[in-house]
N, C-alpha and C positions, 0 to 999 in steps of 0.2 A: 427488398430485392427489386431490381429493375431488369426487365427482359427486353432485349432489342432484337428485332427480326431483320436480317439482312435482305435488302431488295436488290434489283438488277444492277443498280449503280455500284453496289458493293462487291460484285463478282470479282474474284482474283485479287482483292485487296488484302494486304498482309494484316494479320490480327493486331500487331503492335502499332501499325500506322493508324488503323481504325480507332484503337483505344486512345492513342495520343490526340486524335482530333476530338473525341468525345470528352475525355478527361483532360482538357487542355491546360488546367491549372496544376496538374500532377506531373512530377518528373518521371522519366522513363524507368528509373530505378524503383520508384514506388509501384509503377504498373507491373514490373516483373515480379516484385515482392508479392503483390496481390495474386498473381498467377500461381506462384509457388505455394502460397497459403490457401489456395483453393477458394479465394473470395471472388474470382472471376472464372467463369466456365464457358466452354464452347460446346454446344449441343449436349449439355449435361456431362461432358467429359472433364475429369479432373486429373491432376498429376498424382495418381495413386498407383502407378506402375502397370495397371491393366489397360483401362481406357486412357492412354497417356496423351496429355495435351502438351505440346512443345512449349516449354516455359520461356523460350526466347521470343515467343510471339511470331514466329516465322510462318505459321500455318496460313494458307490462303483461304479466304472466306468465299462461300458460295451463296447464291440467292436462296433464301429460306432458312439459312443457318440461324441458330438461336444463341445469342450472347447474353449471359446472365451475370449481373453485377450485384454481389451480396454486400452492399453498403447500407448504412442508415440513410434516411432522406437528407439529413443535415450534411453528412459526409459527401453524398453524391452531389448535392447542390454546390458544395464548396469546390469540388474538383472539376465539375462540369460547368461551373459558373451559371447554374440555374437553367441550362438548356433543357428544353422539353423534347427536342428531337435533334437528329443530325442527318437530315435527308441528303445533304451534300456529300456526306461520308458514305452514303449507301445503306441506310437502314431506316426502320421505323420502329417506334415503340409499340408495345401491345396495347397501350391506351390510345385514345384518339389524339391526333396531332393537328395543330392549327397552322395556317399559312404564316401567321405572325411568328410562331415558334420556329418554323422552317427558315424564315429570313434571318434568325439570330445567328445562323452558322456562317453568315457572310463575314462576321467579325472575328472568326477563329484565327489563331496564329498560323502562319504558313508552315507547312510540313514538307521536308525534303523527301526524296524517294527512299532514303534509308530510315525514315521514320523519326528523324530528329528535327527539333524546332530550328528554323533558320536563325532565330534570335539566340545568341550565345548565352543570354541571361535566363534561359528557361528554368534551370535549377533554382536560381535566385528567386525567380517569379513564383515558383512552386513553394519555396521556403516562406516567402512573404504571405502567400495565400493561406498556407497552413497555419500561420500564426494569427491570421485574421479572425477576430471574434473571441480570442482568448482574453480573459479578464485579468490575467496575471502575467507580469513581465518576469519570466523565469531567469533571464540573464541578470536582472537587477537583484533578485532575491537570493541568488546562488550563495551558498556558504559551505565550507568544508564540513563533512559529517564524520563522526567517530564510528568507523565501520568495524564491526566485530567479525563478520564473515560475509563473503559475497561469492556467488557463482553466476552462471549465465541466466538463471531463473529467479533466484531469491537473494534477499539482502537483509542483514541483521544490523541494526543501528543501536548504539549506546546513546539514548536520548538524555539530554541534560535537563536539570531542574529549570522550570520556567517555560519550557516549550510545550505547546499543545500537541497532542497526538493527532487530533482531527479538529477541523474548524468548529468553533462554537457559534460563530457569527460569520456572515458572508464576507466580511472585510478582514477576517483573521487570516494569518499565515501560519500554517501548522506544519508538522513533520511531513505530511503527505506532499505538500507543495515543495518543501525542501528536498525531498527524495526525487521528485520529478525534475527539479532544477539540477540536482547532482547528476542524474542519469543523462540529461541533455548535455550537460557540460562535458562529460567524459565520453560522449558519443555512443552510449549504450542505448539511447532512445533518440528518435527524431520527432520533429513536430508533425510529420506525416503519420508516425506511429500513434501519436496522441489522438488522431482522428478516429482510431479504431479501439484503443485501449489506454486506460490511465492506470499507472502503478498505484497500489494501495497497500495499507497495512492490515494485519490480521489480528492484532491485539492492541489494546489501548492502555495507557498509564495516565494517572492523574497528572495535571500540569506540574505539580510540585513533587512528583515521584520520578526519579531517574532510572535509567537502565535499558534492558534489551527490548526492542520492538522488532517484530518480524514483518517483512514486506515482500510482496510479489513484484518482480520486475517484468514478468510476462504473465499472460493468462494462465499458462501451465503452472508456473510457480505459485501464483496466487491461489489457484484452485487446490493444489496439493497442500499448501500450508493451511488454508482454511479448513480443509478436511481434517487435518490433525488436531487443530484447535477445537473443532466441533466435536470430534469423536474422543477427545482427551487422550490421544495416543502419544502424549509427550509429558514431560515433567518440568515444572517451573519452580525455581527457588529464588527467594528474596533474602536480602540481609537488612537488618534494622537495629537501631539502638533504642532500648526501652528502659523505662524507669525501674529501679529495684534490682535485686539479685535473683537471677534465675539459674539454677544449677542442675536441673533435671529435664531431660527430653520428654515431651508430652504431645499427645494427639488430643485436640479439643474439638468438640462438636457442639452444634446448636442450631438456632434458626435466626435468619436475618430478615428484617423488614425495613424497606426504604421509604421514607417520606420524600416524595418527589418534589414537593413544593420547597422544602427546606434543604433538599439534597443532603440528607443525613440519614444514617441507618441506625437501627436499634437491634441489639442482640439479646436473645433469650435462650435459656437452656432447654426449655420445653415449650410446646405450643400452648398459647394462652387459651383458656376455656371461655366459652360463651361469646365468641366473636368469630368473624370470618377470617380464616387463616390461609386463604388461597394465595395470598401474596407473601406469606412467610416461607422463605426458601431455606432448605437444609444446607448447612455449611460444615466443612471440615478443614482444620488448620493444624499442621504439625510444626512444632518449633524445636530447634536444637540449639542449646547454648554453646557458644564458641569460646567466649572469654567474658569475664565479669569482675566487678568490684561490688562493694556493698551498695553503691548508689545506681549503677547502670550495668546493662548486659548487652553484648553483641549477640544477636540471634541469627541463625540461618533458618528460614521459614519455607516449608514445603506447602505451596498453595494447591490443595487438592481440589477444592471447588473454587471457581474464580468469580466471586460476587463483588459488586461495587463496594469499595471501602472495607472489604472483608478483613484484611490483616489488621488495619488500624483499629477498627471497632472491636474485633474479636479479642485482641490483646488488651485493649483498654477495659473490656468487660471482666478480665481476670486481674485487674489492677496493675498491669504492666503496659501503660500507654507509651506510644512512640515519643521520643524526644522531638520537639519542634512541631508537634501536631496540635494546632490550635483549635481544631474541631472536636477531637475526642480526648485530648491530653489533659495534663495537669498544668495549670497556669504557673505555679511556683517553679516547677521542674523546667518548663519551657523558658521562663524568664532567665533562669540561671544559665542555660545553654545559649540563649541569645546574647546575654551580657558578656559571657566568657569567650564564646566561639563565633559570635555573629551568625548563629544558626537561625535562618529565616523561614525554613520549611521543614516538613516531617522528614526524619532520617530513615527513609525507606528507599531501597534500590533493588531493581530487578536484576539479579546477579548472574543467574545461570539458566540455560535452556537446553534440554536434551530431546531430540527427535530421533529415536533409534532407527525407524524405517527409512529415514533420509540420511542416516549416518552423520547427524549433526549433533555435536556436543560442544557447547560454547559457554564461556563465562567472561566477565569483564574484570578489570582490576578493581580494587576497593577504592571508592571515591575519596578524594583528598580530604574533604570535610570529615568523613568517617575516621580517617587516619589521625587527623589533628585531635579529634575528640577522644579517640581510644588512647592516644599518648597522654593527653591532658588529664584524663581520668584514671591513669595508671592501669588501663585494661590491656594495652598493647603487649603482645608477646612475640618473640621471634618465630618466624614460620607460620604466622597466622593465615597468610594467603594460602599456603599449602594445606593447612587444616581445613579451611573453607572448601577447597576443591575436593577434599577426600570425604567430607561428611555428607552422608545421604540417608 
């Protein structure tokens, strides 16, 4: 937070004119937005309906007034171009100011009496400044996304196989970056917004697992979604194709241990004796057979506890590994699906998500590779999509 105390030179100066001088790399629209969001206050007054601050910036400043700017240091430096004071505008900071710092204001853009920059490229300048320092060219990486549901605060995406949910390395490009590019492209987000908030996801899927990922477009949306995932006030269902015939619904329990070096988990039915079991996590997985043959079964899986590799390892532990799963599966079973259907990854898809408190009930279509295999293995039945939607 930066506090600026108005001196005699600032008497009778409009608030918006004053802010335009100090935040010279920011557009007027950004300044007004920060006033509305209560990130800029005058004498501790906010736009809360009681101590109302005029959000058009028309209030006249008086000597001794306090203007507080609730930005991070990085953001403040970006929009004020590193100024340590603005004595020409009629203020001083609460920290000590130097003569050298005061001289910096001589290079500020000219401002008209209506508070607008005399340079008509002010918005363009702000746009460029806002992009400065970004390590990602969002315009270059933009790609259409398969949107399952979207409103003003949240976004649900059908992630394809092969896409990272989040970066594994600093040079990676993940769904998080693609979401940001998408929101910038359709004007749901600006580069100035990125200085204050970065959209993010609330759940992760393995790179080779497809399906629904939830993301917050705004801080409000991200916090609300994160709360539901943390408190488990939602239900998640996956679909998968597994080896063998499964004809009964079942809830299975156990304990999961993850070897972080190998990035592989082990499942056991009971806690091992004579060893530290603090890293053995309880798991619950419920599976529902949808359609099957003697060789393979389409399952709908209710993920009750969400542990790393839980579905893959848990089903493999009962001799029904996923098709295409080269870490936990059967080599001969996988080879057959690779040769016949060009299956290159585990057949696991995050299919359905329900968040009752947000009135969100969404599902995707069955992925094409699932359909091809179901038909090729004589598992396909008319109305199978409707059956999937109804089974819970």
